[in-house]
KEMAR-730233 format. One record per residue (C-alpha): residue number from 1; residue in three letters; x, y, z. Coordinates in steps of 0.001 Angstrom, whole numbers. Each point is the difference from the previous one (the first is absolute). Layout:
BEGIN
<palum NUM, "ALA", <X, Y, Z>>;
...
This chain:
BEGIN
<palum 1, "UNK", <-920, -44961, 67441>>;
<palum 2, "UNK", <2588, 902, -2646>>;
<palum 3, "UNK", <-2340, 2093, -2096>>;
<palum 4, "UNK", <-1565, 995, 2526>>;
<palum 5, "UNK", <2947, 1958, 1234>>;
<palum 6, "UNK", <777, 1689, -2991>>;
<palum 7, "UNK", <-3494, 994, -561>>;
<palum 8, "UNK", <344, 1548, 3278>>;
<palum 9, "UNK", <3078, 1620, -1318>>;
<palum 10, "UNK", <-1543, 1131, -3401>>;
<palum 11, "UNK", <-3031, 1591, 2216>>;
<palum 12, "UNK", <2367, 1817, 2136>>;
<palum 13, "UNK", <2070, 1267, -3212>>;
<palum 14, "UNK", <-3566, 1365, -1561>>;
<palum 15, "UNK", <-837, 1994, 3437>>;
<palum 16, "UNK", <3484, 1579, -73>>;
<palum 17, "UNK", <-810, 904, -3731>>;
<palum 18, "UNK", <-3052, 975, 900>>;
<palum 19, "UNK", <1940, 2482, 2542>>;
<palum 20, "UNK", <1902, 1954, -2041>>;
<palum 21, "UNK", <-1765, 3143, 754>>;
<palum 22, "UNK", <453, -531, 3587>>;
<palum 23, "UNK", <3181, 911, 1886>>;
<palum 24, "UNK", <3221, -2257, -741>>;
<palum 25, "UNK", <2592, -786, 1958>>;
<palum 26, "UNK", <3463, -1675, -642>>;
<palum 27, "UNK", <1726, -2233, 2740>>;
<palum 28, "UNK", <3161, -1976, 511>>;
<palum 29, "UNK", <630, -2279, 2663>>;
<palum 30, "UNK", <2633, -2644, 1356>>;
<palum 31, "UNK", <348, -2139, 2960>>;
<palum 32, "UNK", <955, -3202, 1311>>;
<palum 33, "UNK", <-2140, -3273, -675>>;
<palum 34, "UNK", <-164, -3024, 1998>>;
<palum 35, "UNK", <-804, -2776, -2547>>;
<palum 36, "UNK", <-1293, -4009, 821>>;
<palum 37, "UNK", <-2088, -2343, -1486>>;
<palum 38, "UNK", <-2598, -2562, 447>>;
<palum 39, "UNK", <319, -3199, -716>>;
<palum 40, "UNK", <-3163, -2508, -100>>;
<palum 41, "UNK", <2062, -2814, 1261>>;
<palum 42, "UNK", <3208, 134, 2184>>;
<palum 43, "UNK", <1773, -2745, 1388>>;
<palum 44, "UNK", <1626, 93, 3667>>;
<palum 45, "UNK", <3537, -655, -1777>>;
<palum 46, "UNK", <20, 2442, -2348>>;
<palum 47, "UNK", <803, 2798, 2403>>;
<palum 48, "UNK", <-1933, 3421, 1342>>;
<palum 49, "UNK", <-981, 2839, -2516>>;
<palum 50, "UNK", <1429, 3616, 720>>;
<palum 51, "UNK", <-223, 2780, -1690>>;
<palum 52, "UNK", <2673, 1003, -2061>>;
<palum 53, "UNK", <416, 3893, 268>>;
<palum 54, "UNK", <-23, 1816, -3237>>;
<palum 55, "UNK", <-1133, 3167, -1184>>;
<palum 56, "UNK", <-2451, 2192, -2362>>;
<palum 57, "UNK", <-18, 3491, -1713>>;
<palum 58, "UNK", <-2053, 1564, -2519>>;
<palum 59, "UNK", <-2539, 2753, -543>>;
<palum 60, "UNK", <-3905, 389, 75>>;
<palum 61, "UNK", <-2831, 2135, -1579>>;
<palum 62, "UNK", <-2894, 1031, 1624>>;
<palum 63, "UNK", <-2919, 1013, -1615>>;
<palum 64, "UNK", <-2536, 1955, 2452>>;
<palum 65, "UNK", <-3172, -1446, -265>>;
<palum 66, "UNK", <-1575, 2493, 2479>>;
<palum 67, "UNK", <998, 1635, 3527>>;
<palum 68, "UNK", <822, -3371, 1830>>;
<palum 69, "UNK", <60, -2696, -3115>>;
<palum 70, "UNK", <2822, -762, -2351>>;
<palum 71, "UNK", <649, -2465, -2050>>;
<palum 72, "UNK", <4223, -749, -169>>;
<palum 73, "UNK", <1544, -1966, -2457>>;
<palum 74, "UNK", <3906, -671, 571>>;
<palum 75, "UNK", <3334, -1487, -1719>>;
<palum 76, "UNK", <2399, -1715, 2070>>;
<palum 77, "UNK", <3140, -1526, 486>>;
<palum 78, "UNK", <-786, -2569, 2844>>;
<palum 79, "UNK", <2509, -2969, 1330>>;
<palum 80, "UNK", <-1981, -3217, 1327>>;
<palum 81, "UNK", <1466, -3239, 578>>;
<palum 82, "UNK", <743, -2175, 3356>>;
<palum 83, "UNK", <1986, -2116, 2008>>;
<palum 84, "UNK", <144, -3543, 1614>>;
<palum 85, "UNK", <2400, -720, 3015>>;
<palum 86, "UNK", <47, -3567, 1135>>;
<palum 87, "UNK", <2613, -1792, 2675>>;
<palum 88, "UNK", <447, -2574, 2364>>;
<palum 89, "UNK", <2782, -2313, 1447>>;
<palum 90, "UNK", <-190, -3629, -794>>;
<palum 91, "UNK", <2417, -2534, 1819>>;
<palum 92, "UNK", <2296, 2784, 855>>;
<palum 93, "UNK", <59, 1825, -2949>>;
<palum 94, "UNK", <-1780, 3180, -816>>;
<palum 95, "UNK", <-1263, 981, -2771>>;
<palum 96, "UNK", <-1254, 3140, -1397>>;
<palum 97, "UNK", <-1660, 1029, -3473>>;
<palum 98, "UNK", <-1142, 3365, -1331>>;
<palum 99, "UNK", <-1759, 1078, -3039>>;
<palum 100, "UNK", <-1313, 2893, -1446>>;
<palum 101, "UNK", <-1797, 1534, -3050>>;
<palum 102, "UNK", <320, 3721, -975>>;
<palum 103, "UNK", <-2332, 1046, -2926>>;
<palum 104, "UNK", <-553, 3278, -1560>>;
<palum 105, "UNK", <-3700, 1066, -1458>>;
<palum 106, "UNK", <-1060, 3168, -2088>>;
<palum 107, "UNK", <-3382, 416, 1856>>;
<palum 108, "UNK", <-3041, 1691, -1199>>;
<palum 109, "UNK", <-2649, 905, 3285>>;
<palum 110, "UNK", <-3317, 1869, -454>>;
<palum 111, "UNK", <-829, 1304, 3080>>;
<palum 112, "UNK", <-3719, 1535, 963>>;
<palum 113, "UNK", <1474, 2364, 2960>>;
<palum 114, "UNK", <-2501, 1812, 2620>>;
<palum 115, "UNK", <1767, 3085, 2134>>;
<palum 116, "UNK", <-1304, 1246, 3495>>;
<palum 117, "UNK", <1569, 3418, 1200>>;
<palum 118, "UNK", <1979, -85, 2941>>;
<palum 119, "UNK", <2654, 2553, 1547>>;
<palum 120, "UNK", <1455, 1690, -2576>>;
<palum 121, "UNK", <-245, -2799, -2359>>;
<palum 122, "UNK", <-2266, -2626, -638>>;
<palum 123, "UNK", <-366, -3730, 704>>;
<palum 124, "UNK", <-460, -2507, -3316>>;
<palum 125, "UNK", <-830, -3606, -584>>;
<palum 126, "UNK", <-581, -2091, -3193>>;
<palum 127, "UNK", <-38, -2915, -1863>>;
<palum 128, "UNK", <-46, -1327, -3012>>;
<palum 129, "UNK", <1306, -2918, -2689>>;
<palum 130, "UNK", <3473, -371, -1393>>;
<palum 131, "UNK", <1714, -1860, -3234>>;
<palum 132, "UNK", <3622, -197, 611>>;
<palum 133, "UNK", <2916, -1953, -2260>>;
<palum 134, "UNK", <3145, -1076, 919>>;
<palum 135, "UNK", <3339, 1265, -1487>>;
<palum 136, "UNK", <2702, -1514, 1907>>;
<palum 137, "UNK", <419, -2946, 2494>>;
<palum 138, "UNK", <2870, -1606, 1951>>;
<palum 139, "UNK", <371, -3382, 2191>>;
<palum 140, "UNK", <2210, -241, 2652>>;
<palum 141, "UNK", <773, -3131, 1693>>;
<palum 142, "UNK", <2867, -627, 2900>>;
<palum 143, "UNK", <80, -3323, 1868>>;
<palum 144, "UNK", <2705, -743, 3148>>;
<palum 145, "UNK", <723, -3185, 1894>>;
<palum 146, "UNK", <1993, 143, 2918>>;
<palum 147, "UNK", <1303, -2436, 3363>>;
<palum 148, "UNK", <973, -2837, -156>>;
<palum 149, "UNK", <3165, 152, -1737>>;
<palum 150, "UNK", <-2214, 1295, -2188>>;
<palum 151, "UNK", <202, 3527, -1904>>;
<palum 152, "UNK", <-1453, 797, -3603>>;
<palum 153, "UNK", <-1974, 2480, -1021>>;
<palum 154, "UNK", <-1267, 1075, -3769>>;
<palum 155, "UNK", <-1323, 2757, -1361>>;
<palum 156, "UNK", <-2067, 600, -4053>>;
<palum 157, "UNK", <-1421, 2678, -1560>>;
<palum 158, "UNK", <-2777, -222, -2898>>;
<palum 159, "UNK", <-2301, 2459, -2449>>;
<palum 160, "UNK", <-3488, -980, 736>>;
<palum 161, "UNK", <-1129, -1876, -3080>>;
<palum 162, "UNK", <-3668, 1952, -1887>>;
<palum 163, "UNK", <-4, -2094, -3267>>;
<palum 164, "UNK", <-2560, -2428, -504>>;
<palum 165, "UNK", <2621, -2548, 968>>;
<palum 166, "UNK", <530, 1948, 3738>>;
<palum 167, "UNK", <-1840, -341, 3317>>;
<palum 168, "UNK", <-1061, 3636, 224>>;
<palum 169, "UNK", <-2741, 2333, -1596>>;
<palum 170, "UNK", <1141, 3329, -1536>>;
<palum 171, "UNK", <-3541, 1505, 1173>>;
<palum 172, "UNK", <-1392, 815, 3433>>;
<palum 173, "UNK", <-3376, 1248, 510>>;
<palum 174, "UNK", <-1938, 1097, 3446>>;
<palum 175, "UNK", <-1523, 2474, 2560>>;
<palum 176, "UNK", <1809, 2219, 1994>>;
<palum 177, "UNK", <-751, 2715, 2852>>;
<palum 178, "UNK", <1849, 3141, 1127>>;
<palum 179, "UNK", <-320, 2477, 2651>>;
<palum 180, "UNK", <1745, 2751, 1099>>;
<palum 181, "UNK", <22, 3727, 1043>>;
<palum 182, "UNK", <1123, 3177, -2682>>;
<palum 183, "UNK", <927, 3108, 1765>>;
<palum 184, "UNK", <-1388, 3400, -1748>>;
<palum 185, "UNK", <3401, 517, -1904>>;
<palum 186, "UNK", <4, -3326, -2193>>;
<palum 187, "UNK", <1702, -2178, 2182>>;
<palum 188, "UNK", <-1312, -3652, 1405>>;
<palum 189, "UNK", <557, -2736, 1786>>;
<palum 190, "UNK", <-1485, -3555, -880>>;
<palum 191, "UNK", <-447, -3319, 585>>;
<palum 192, "UNK", <-1297, -2626, -2713>>;
<palum 193, "UNK", <-742, -3575, -261>>;
<palum 194, "UNK", <-409, -2341, -3133>>;
<palum 195, "UNK", <-1432, -3407, -393>>;
<palum 196, "UNK", <465, -1795, -2959>>;
<palum 197, "UNK", <-3165, -2210, -1098>>;
<palum 198, "UNK", <2000, -1282, -3123>>;
<palum 199, "UNK", <2247, -3796, 364>>;
<palum 200, "UNK", <3682, 1283, -1186>>;
<palum 201, "UNK", <1314, -3589, -236>>;
<palum 202, "UNK", <-436, -1378, -3416>>;
<palum 203, "UNK", <-1680, -3513, -381>>;
<palum 204, "UNK", <-84, -598, 3738>>;
<palum 205, "UNK", <-3409, -2185, -118>>;
<palum 206, "UNK", <-1400, 729, 3315>>;
<palum 207, "UNK", <3148, 1535, 1502>>;
<palum 208, "UNK", <-370, 3922, -228>>;
<palum 209, "UNK", <2103, 3193, 896>>;
<palum 210, "UNK", <-926, 3437, 634>>;
<palum 211, "UNK", <1604, 3035, 464>>;
<palum 212, "UNK", <-867, 1991, 3432>>;
<palum 213, "UNK", <1810, 3436, 895>>;
<palum 214, "UNK", <-282, 2565, 2846>>;
<palum 215, "UNK", <1675, 3242, -799>>;
<palum 216, "UNK", <856, 3117, 1411>>;
<palum 217, "UNK", <1163, 3128, -1215>>;
<palum 218, "UNK", <-95, 3922, -851>>;
<palum 219, "UNK", <-1010, 2180, -3025>>;
<palum 220, "UNK", <-1043, 3384, -1125>>;
<palum 221, "UNK", <-2433, 1207, -2184>>;
<palum 222, "UNK", <168, 3038, -2215>>;
């Protein structure tokens, strides 16, 4: 699957190169990420997985193939990760455990985009593969016990280990989709969803961890 996605990205770049004589537009974009992960196995006592709000920013190059169709590679700084929370009460003692993982990626998407005139601008939808490389990561954890004469709390923070001895791979690849509306002056609002196809957990056996990100933001094309 990874080879297929990389082939699609190369093919998209080839289409873009063949469109050099066509109109080319550059763009910038930024917004909010709501990233989480999917686990192949989740035990009930591990807590609920939630989004760990982050951000993205970067640029795009839009190579117009026809009036409606274009190929749009990009380069983004994109935050991913997740949160987990677990709480309960046993024998009069309330416990609470919270953990979070924050990852920052350099991401290269290559999207095929179709645009339709609408009002004073255009509606656009697109999809394509992406490849991303993690450049930093941080794990945080908090634990507390209260009640029954007990009051304790602990917290910890560590950098994510991307080395061969660590538990997380740097590389991530998958597919993404986007949709939005662009005004005639180049300003646009858009939303997207990225679904990771690669297992970012290292040496995990049957246990798999895959990134997923919902995003919403604004951009400008010129």
